FIVEX-250769 format. One line per field, with one value per residue (C-alpha): residue in one letter; z, x, y. Coordinates in steps of 0.5 Angstrom, whole numbers. Layout:
BEGIN
torke <- [A; ...]
Z <- [Z; ...]
X <- [X; ...]
Y <- [Y; ...]
***
This chain:
BEGIN
torke <- [X; X; X; X; X; X; X; X; X; X; X; X; X; X; X; X; X; X; X; X; X; X; X; X; X; X; X; X; X; X; X; X; X; X; X; X; X; X; X; X; X; X; X; X; X; X; X; X; X; X; X; X; X; X; X; X; X; X; X; X; X; X; X; X; X; X; X; X; X; X; X; X; X; X; X; X; X; X; X; X; X; X; X; X; X; X; X; X; X; X; X; X; X; X; X; X; X; X; X; X; X; X; X; X; X; X; X; X; X; X; X; X; X; X; X; X; X; X; X; X; X; X; X; X; X; X; X; X; X; X; X; X; X; X; X; X; X; X; X; X; X; X; X; X; X; X; X; X; X; X; X; X; X; X; X; X; X; X; X; X; X; X; X; X; X; X; X; X; X; X; X; X; X; X; X; X; X; X; X; X; X; X; X; X; X; X; X; X; X; X; X; X; X; X; X; X; X; X; X; X; X; X; X; X; X; X; X; X; X; X; X; X; X; X; X; X; X; X; X; X; X; X; X; X; X; X; X; X; X; X; X; X; X; X; X; X; X; X; X; X; X; X; X; X; X; X; X; X; X; X; X; X; X; X; X; X; X; X; X; X; X; X; X; X; X; X; X; X; X; X; X; X; X; X; X; X; X; X; X; X; X; X; X; X; X; X]
Z <- [-65; -59; -60; -63; -56; -52; -55; -54; -47; -47; -43; -41; -49; -51; -46; -48; -56; -54; -50; -56; -60; -55; -55; -62; -63; -58; -61; -68; -64; -67; -62; -66; -65; -58; -56; -59; -55; -48; -50; -51; -45; -41; -43; -41; -34; -33; -35; -29; -24; -24; -25; -23; -28; -33; -32; -32; -39; -42; -39; -43; -49; -49; -47; -54; -58; -55; -57; -64; -65; -66; -65; -66; -61; -56; -57; -55; -49; -47; -47; -44; -38; -38; -36; -31; -27; -28; -25; -19; -18; -21; -26; -27; -29; -33; -37; -38; -41; -46; -48; -50; -54; -57; -59; -63; -66; -69; -72; -75; -77; -73; -73; -69; -64; -63; -62; -56; -53; -54; -50; -45; -44; -44; -38; -34; -35; -33; -27; -25; -26; -33; -36; -42; -44; -43; -48; -53; -52; -53; -59; -63; -61; -64; -70; -72; -70; -74; -80; -80; -79; -72; -68; -62; -61; -63; -57; -52; -54; -54; -47; -45; -47; -44; -37; -38; -40; -34; -29; -33; -31; -38; -37; -43; -47; -43; -44; -51; -51; -47; -51; -58; -55; -52; -59; -62; -57; -58; -65; -64; -59; -54; -47; -43; -47; -46; -38; -38; -42; -37; -31; -34; -36; -29; -26; -31; -28; -21; -22; -24; -18; -21; -16; -19; -26; -24; -19; -25; -30; -24; -23; -31; -31; -25; -28; -34; -31; -26; -32; -35; -29; -29; -22; -23; -26; -21; -16; -19; -20; -12; -11; -15; -12; -5; -7; -9; -2; 2; -2; 0; 7; 8; 11; 13; 5; 3; 8; 5; -2; -1; 3; -3; -7; -2; -2; -9; -11; -5; -9; -15; -13; -14; -7; -9; -10; -4; 0; -3; -1; 6; 7; 4; 9; 15; 13; 14; 21; 26]
X <- [35; 38; 36; 29; 28; 30; 26; 20; 22; 24; 31; 32; 32; 36; 41; 42; 42; 48; 52; 51; 54; 59; 62; 62; 66; 71; 72; 74; 78; 73; 74; 70; 64; 66; 66; 59; 56; 59; 56; 49; 49; 51; 45; 41; 44; 43; 35; 35; 39; 45; 49; 56; 55; 53; 59; 64; 61; 61; 68; 70; 67; 71; 78; 77; 75; 80; 85; 82; 82; 75; 72; 64; 65; 68; 63; 57; 61; 63; 55; 53; 58; 55; 48; 50; 54; 48; 44; 49; 48; 55; 53; 59; 62; 56; 56; 64; 62; 57; 61; 67; 62; 59; 66; 67; 60; 61; 67; 65; 58; 54; 48; 44; 50; 49; 42; 43; 48; 44; 39; 43; 46; 39; 37; 43; 42; 34; 37; 41; 35; 38; 31; 33; 39; 36; 30; 35; 39; 32; 30; 37; 36; 29; 31; 36; 31; 26; 30; 33; 26; 28; 22; 25; 29; 23; 19; 24; 25; 18; 18; 24; 21; 14; 18; 20; 14; 11; 16; 14; 7; 4; 0; -3; 3; 6; 1; 1; 8; 7; 2; 6; 11; 6; 3; 10; 12; 5; 7; 14; 11; 17; 14; 19; 18; 10; 11; 15; 10; 4; 8; 9; 1; 0; 4; 0; -7; -5; -3; -10; -13; -15; -12; -16; -13; -6; -6; -9; -3; 2; -1; 0; 7; 9; 6; 10; 16; 15; 14; 21; 25; 26; 28; 29; 22; 19; 22; 20; 12; 13; 15; 9; 4; 6; 5; -2; -3; -1; -5; -11; -9; -6; 0; 1; 0; 5; 10; 9; 11; 16; 20; 20; 22; 28; 30; 30; 34; 39; 39; 40; 46; 42; 44; 41; 34; 35; 36; 30; 25; 28; 27; 19; 19; 22; 16; 10; 6; 8]
Y <- [-29; -27; -20; -21; -26; -20; -15; -20; -20; -27; -26; -33; -35; -29; -30; -38; -35; -30; -35; -40; -35; -33; -41; -41; -34; -37; -43; -39; -34; -29; -23; -18; -23; -24; -17; -16; -22; -20; -13; -17; -21; -15; -12; -18; -18; -10; -12; -17; -12; -15; -9; -12; -18; -13; -8; -14; -16; -9; -8; -15; -12; -5; -9; -13; -7; -3; -8; -9; -1; -2; 5; 3; -2; 2; 7; 2; -1; 6; 8; 2; 3; 10; 7; 3; 9; 13; 7; 7; 15; 17; 22; 25; 18; 17; 23; 22; 15; 18; 24; 19; 15; 21; 24; 17; 16; 24; 22; 16; 19; 14; 17; 12; 12; 19; 19; 14; 18; 25; 21; 19; 26; 29; 24; 26; 33; 32; 29; 35; 40; 43; 42; 46; 43; 36; 38; 40; 33; 29; 33; 32; 25; 25; 29; 23; 17; 20; 21; 14; 12; 8; 7; 4; 11; 15; 12; 13; 20; 21; 19; 23; 29; 27; 27; 34; 37; 33; 37; 43; 42; 41; 35; 35; 35; 30; 25; 26; 24; 18; 16; 17; 13; 7; 7; 5; 0; -4; -4; -7; -11; -9; -10; -6; 0; -1; -2; 4; 8; 5; 8; 15; 15; 13; 19; 24; 21; 21; 29; 30; 27; 20; 15; 9; 10; 11; 5; 1; 4; 2; -5; -6; -4; -8; -14; -13; -12; -18; -22; -20; -20; -13; -11; -3; -3; -7; -2; 4; 2; 0; 7; 9; 5; 7; 15; 12; 9; 15; 20; 15; 15; 8; 9; 2; 0; 5; 3; -4; -3; 3; -2; -7; -1; 1; -7; -8; -1; -3; -10; -7; -3; 4; 7; 14; 11; 7; 13; 17; 11; 11; 18; 17; 11; 15; 21; 16; 18; 13]
***
């Protein structure tokens, strides 16, 4: 029930369910269940921007799974820790965690886990500018999830491939990927994914010069992220809205939303992004 509520965007309800489960598992001394609950609570804390709390939960899960010799759980916890390190800008640490998880999942033949790991490694390669390597990883991940019929994973990979196409200047291809992702997310009722896709479609519209269309998409994305309490998503959309305002010559408006973005990234513990926003703020006309 917690997983269903989380998918629908009800983080408070989801956390309450996972904590009820954790309380029962603790009374029973059921370590495997406790590890799963710690991991799920960690995912919710990460969505809210509490990276320290999320990391503590995932490390608790990892500690239990290592004690039990439960490799599947070790892979999941390592992957989750990798995402946190990636958010903080520690790409080397993040990649090490994702490759550790991938090695375990490949040995176990866990296709779903492998797809997640390939996708996360692809994001790191993209950040480093290795677009060919990133695309190869995302296509490997997509191939697995299509084979499994795993819609949530397919949506993520379509979005990631769209981002690569956008960087390469293929706006039509990128938009097609983002809209494929959005169609799946709407079908699943997955609000977080829908918000990410709205934001990405807005980037395409802005690149084409449609500032009004882009702004409308960014505002839709921001409203969802705000409703879910996803600080990272809110920070991203404030950054995007600032780009629109700057393009219109509204330096005061850009300063206002970029400052909000910077402060949210700092609160998240994402110093690289906070510094990037400060650089944009410093570049505004005085």
